[in-house]
C-alpha positions in Angstrom: -109.5 116.1 -44.4 -111.1 113.5 -46.3 -111.9 114.7 -50.0 -115.3 113.7 -51.6 -116.8 114.2 -54.9 -120.5 114.1 -55.7 -121.5 112.6 -59.1 -124.9 113.6 -60.4 -124.9 116.5 -57.8 -127.6 119.0 -59.6 -130.5 116.9 -58.3 -132.5 116.8 -55.2 -130.3 114.1 -53.7 -127.2 115.5 -55.0 -128.2 118.9 -53.4 -128.8 117.1 -50.0 -125.6 115.6 -50.1 -123.7 118.8 -51.0 -125.7 120.4 -48.1 -124.8 117.7 -45.8 -121.0 117.2 -46.8 -120.2 121.1 -47.0 -121.2 121.2 -43.2 -119.3 117.9 -42.2 -116.3 118.7 -40.0 -114.0 116.1 -41.3 -114.7 116.4 -45.2 -114.1 118.7 -48.0 -116.1 118.5 -51.0 -113.8 119.0 -53.9 -115.9 117.8 -57.2 -119.5 118.0 -57.9 -120.6 116.9 -61.4 -123.3 117.8 -63.7 -123.6 117.7 -67.4 -126.5 120.2 -67.8 -125.1 122.6 -65.5 -121.2 122.1 -66.0 -119.1 125.3 -65.4 -121.9 127.1 -63.3 -122.0 127.4 -59.7 -123.7 124.7 -57.6 -125.8 127.3 -55.7 -127.6 128.1 -59.1 -129.9 124.9 -59.0 -129.4 124.7 -55.0 -130.0 128.2 -53.7 -130.1 127.1 -50.0 -126.2 126.8 -50.7 -125.8 130.6 -51.3 -122.7 131.9 -49.2 -121.6 128.4 -48.1 -119.5 127.5 -51.4 -117.8 128.8 -54.4 -117.8 125.2 -56.1 -118.9 124.9 -59.9 -120.0 121.7 -61.5 -117.6 119.5 -63.3 -118.6 118.1 -66.5 -118.9 114.1 -65.8 -116.8 113.4 -68.5 -114.1 115.0 -66.6 -114.2 112.9 -63.8 -111.4 110.7 -64.8 -108.9 113.7 -65.2 -109.8 114.8 -61.7 -109.4 111.6 -59.8 -106.5 112.9 -58.1 -108.8 115.6 -56.2 -110.9 113.0 -54.4 -110.7 109.9 -52.2 -114.5 109.1 -52.2 -117.3 108.9 -54.8 -120.9 109.7 -53.9 -123.1 108.5 -56.6 -126.6 110.3 -57.3 -126.9 108.8 -60.3 -129.7 107.3 -62.1 -131.1 103.9 -61.6 -130.3 101.5 -64.7 -127.5 103.7 -66.1 -125.1 103.6 -62.6 -124.4 99.7 -63.3 -122.9 100.3 -66.7 -120.4 102.6 -65.5 -119.9 101.3 -62.1 -116.4 99.6 -63.3 -115.3 103.2 -64.2 -116.2 104.9 -61.0 -114.6 102.0 -58.9 -111.3 102.7 -60.7 -111.5 106.3 -59.8 -111.8 106.0 -55.9 -110.9 104.1 -52.9 -114.2 104.2 -51.7 -117.8 104.5 -53.5 -121.2 105.0 -51.8 -124.1 104.5 -54.4 -127.3 106.1 -54.0 -128.9 104.5 -57.2 -130.9 101.6 -56.9 -128.7 99.2 -59.2 -126.7 97.3 -56.5 -129.4 97.1 -53.5 -131.0 93.8 -54.8 -128.8 90.6 -54.2 -130.6 88.5 -56.9 -130.0 89.7 -60.6 -133.4 88.3 -61.5 -135.1 89.9 -58.8 -133.6 93.2 -60.0 -134.5 92.6 -63.6 -138.4 91.9 -62.4 -138.7 95.1 -60.7 -136.3 97.4 -62.7 -137.6 95.9 -66.0 -133.9 95.7 -67.4 -131.2 92.9 -66.8 -128.6 93.6 -64.7 -125.4 94.4 -66.5 -122.7 93.8 -63.8 -124.0 91.1 -61.4 -120.5 90.3 -60.7 -120.4 93.4 -58.8 -123.2 93.2 -56.6 -121.6 90.8 -53.8 -118.9 93.6 -53.4 -121.3 95.9 -52.1 -122.4 96.4 -48.6 -125.9 97.5 -47.4 -125.7 101.0 -46.5 -128.3 100.9 -43.7 -126.2 101.1 -40.4 -128.9 100.0 -38.0 -128.5 96.6 -39.5 -125.3 96.3 -41.5 -122.9 98.4 -39.2 -120.2 95.7 -39.2 -120.3 94.9 -42.9 -120.1 98.8 -43.6 -117.0 99.3 -41.6 -115.0 97.0 -43.6 -116.3 97.9 -47.2 -115.3 100.2 -49.5 -118.6 99.8 -51.8 -121.7 100.8 -50.1 -125.2 100.7 -51.6 -127.6 102.9 -49.8 -131.3 101.6 -49.8 -134.3 103.3 -51.1 -136.2 105.5 -49.0 -139.5 103.6 -48.5 -137.7 100.6 -48.4 -135.3 102.2 -45.4 -138.7 103.2 -43.5 -140.3 99.8 -44.2 -137.2 97.8 -43.1 -136.7 99.7 -39.8 -140.4 99.4 -39.0 -140.5 95.6 -39.6 -137.3 94.1 -38.9 -137.1 94.1 -35.1 -140.7 92.4 -35.1 -139.4 89.9 -37.9 -136.1 89.2 -35.8 -138.3 88.7 -32.9 -140.7 86.1 -34.5 -143.8 88.3 -33.7 -145.0 88.5 -37.5 -146.7 85.6 -39.5 -148.2 85.8 -42.7 -148.2 88.5 -45.6 -147.3 92.0 -44.9 -149.5 94.7 -46.5 -147.2 97.9 -46.8 -149.1 101.2 -47.8 -146.4 103.9 -48.6 -147.0 107.5 -49.2 -144.2 109.8 -50.4 -143.8 113.6 -51.0 -143.2 115.0 -54.7 -139.2 115.3 -54.2 -139.1 111.6 -54.3 -139.8 111.4 -58.2 -136.7 113.7 -58.5 -135.7 117.1 -60.4 -136.8 115.9 -63.9 -139.9 113.9 -62.8 -142.1 115.2 -65.9 -145.4 116.1 -66.6 -146.7 113.9 -63.9 -145.5 116.3 -61.4 -146.3 119.5 -62.3 -148.0 121.7 -59.8 -151.0 121.4 -61.9 -151.2 117.9 -61.8 -149.9 117.1 -58.3 -151.5 119.8 -56.2 -154.4 118.2 -54.1 -153.7 114.9 -55.6 -153.0 111.4 -53.6 -152.0 109.6 -56.8 -151.4 105.9 -56.3 -148.6 105.3 -58.7 -147.7 101.9 -57.9 -150.8 99.8 -57.3 -148.8 96.5 -56.7 -144.8 95.5 -56.5 -143.2 99.0 -56.2 -139.3 98.0 -56.4 -139.0 98.8 -52.7 -141.0 96.0 -52.2 -138.1 93.7 -52.8 -135.7 95.3 -50.8 -138.1 95.1 -47.9 -138.5 91.5 -48.5 -135.1 90.9 -48.7 -134.0 92.7 -45.6 -136.6 91.3 -43.4 -137.6 87.7 -45.0 -141.4 88.4 -45.0 -143.7 88.3 -47.8 -144.3 91.9 -48.8 -147.2 93.4 -51.0 -146.5 96.9 -51.3 -148.7 100.2 -52.8 -146.9 103.5 -53.3 -149.0 106.9 -53.2 -147.8 110.3 -54.3 -149.2 113.0 -51.8 -149.0 116.7 -51.4 -145.9 117.2 -49.5 -142.8 117.9 -50.9 -140.6 116.1 -48.5 -141.5 113.1 -46.6 -142.0 109.0 -46.3 -144.6 107.3 -43.8 -145.3 103.6 -44.5 -148.1 102.0 -42.8 -147.3 98.3 -42.4 -150.5 96.0 -41.5 -149.2 92.7 -40.0 -150.5 89.7 -38.3 -149.2 88.8 -34.9 -148.0 85.3 -33.8 -149.4 83.7 -30.6 -148.5 85.4 -27.5 -147.3 88.7 -29.1 -148.5 91.5 -27.2 -148.1 95.2 -26.8 -145.3 94.5 -24.4 -143.5 91.8 -26.7 -143.6 94.3 -29.4 -142.4 97.3 -27.6 -139.6 95.2 -26.1 -138.3 94.0 -29.6 -138.2 97.6 -30.9 -136.3 99.0 -27.7 -133.8 96.0 -27.8 -133.2 96.6 -31.4 -132.7 100.4 -31.4 -131.9 101.3 -27.9 -128.5 102.4 -28.7 -129.3 103.7 -32.1 -128.5 107.4 -32.6 -131.3 108.1 -35.6 -134.2 105.7 -34.8 -136.7 106.7 -32.6 -139.5 104.5 -31.0 -142.7 106.8 -31.3 -146.1 104.7 -30.0 -147.9 106.9 -27.7 -151.6 106.4 -26.4 -152.6 109.9 -27.2 -151.0 113.4 -28.5 -151.0 115.0 -31.9 -147.8 113.3 -32.8 -148.4 109.8 -30.9 -147.3 107.8 -34.2 -144.5 108.6 -36.3 -145.3 111.8 -38.7 -142.6 112.8 -41.4 -143.4 116.4 -41.4 -141.5 117.0 -38.2 -138.7 115.2 -39.6 -137.9 117.3 -42.6 -134.2 117.9 -42.9 -133.2 115.7 -40.3 -131.2 112.0 -40.2 -133.9 110.4 -38.1 -136.5 107.7 -38.6 -139.4 107.4 -36.1 -140.9 103.9 -35.9 -144.2 103.2 -34.0 -147.1 100.7 -33.7 -150.6 100.3 -32.6 -152.0 97.0 -31.7 -155.3 95.3 -32.3 -155.6 92.8 -29.5 -158.9 91.4 -30.7 -157.8 90.4 -34.4 -154.4 89.8 -33.3 -153.0 92.6 -36.1 -150.9 95.5 -35.6 -150.5 98.7 -37.7 -146.6 99.2 -37.9 -145.6 102.7 -38.7 -142.4 103.9 -40.3 -141.3 107.9 -41.1 -138.4 109.8 -42.4 -137.4 112.7 -44.7 -136.7 110.7 -48.1 -134.1 113.1 -49.0 -132.1 112.7 -45.7 -132.4 109.3 -43.8 -134.0 108.1 -46.8 -130.9 109.0 -49.0 -128.3 111.4 -48.5 -128.2 111.5 -44.8 -128.0 107.6 -44.6 -124.9 107.8 -47.0 -123.3 110.5 -45.1 -124.0 108.1 -41.7 -122.5 105.3 -43.7 -119.4 107.4 -44.4 -118.9 108.1 -40.8 -119.3 104.4 -39.9 -116.9 103.4 -42.7 -114.3 105.8 -41.1 -114.9 104.9 -37.6 -116.3 108.6 -37.0 -119.2 109.5 -34.6 -122.2 108.6 -36.6 -123.9 112.1 -35.8 -121.0 114.2 -37.3 -122.7 116.3 -40.0 -126.0 115.2 -39.2 -127.0 117.0 -35.9 -130.1 118.8 -37.4 -133.4 117.9 -35.6 -135.9 118.8 -37.9 -138.5 121.8 -37.5 -141.7 122.3 -35.6 -143.8 123.9 -36.5 -143.0 123.3 -40.2 
């Protein structure tokens, strides 16, 4: 059994990592860290784990002393802080899978522009494989350092890249992203109190959300992105408005998706003419590692609406990380990720 540690395990992403890894048939969770909850049971902040584990939180300061207890580190640690501690993390485990934003962007200047601080470990960036198996499986197989993309970035990249690769898009792409409250994390502050969030559709990033840079990096497309918080707890949905190249029609678009994702276990093409769920809908993906992608074409204007949807805590974070672990070790990619979502939900 592979021994894993989850650093920053008391947050929402950390809790999802624990949920998935505790049910993984080839993994043993040996360490879960939390400064605030050190010494307490993990099923305190994660009550859904009651009866599945007796694990207690380890103080992060004792992680080095426990290094003989794990082989892989999952980092559910804050942006801007993770890069400063990355040399330490890399010295503690054979493999590191990072879910922070600090090693997603390849250009340190782009990182500084979108995160507001200089990157303190730019020399480490090239050593990280992008943790999106659908487009980086080969690199993940050979890498001991993996950086998992952001949730809205994952949905946007999976929705747009097949069309970009096929040369079916030209000009600027407008991305309208919607996300549930869990995307703000467990310590989101007063802006996410129920009294403030309930019933609201808050545009919290009118322009240049940091995931915009990830989508541009992955697709080569000029992207302009807006992000809105909606009343859902889980879920991301991105609506991407694109201009189609000459000759690009519905058949060409559908073919691009089918060729890109025909053998992918966790991407489904959902683009139907009618029906309640004819385009990707995050509600039915809750708890699952699926990303649904779809499209609707306006032949008159030569434009398309491209849609991606996922659970921000699973395929948009922890599930993607576990899928990367499976790829890295040559295991079936569905291991520990078989849950299909719920309907009705």
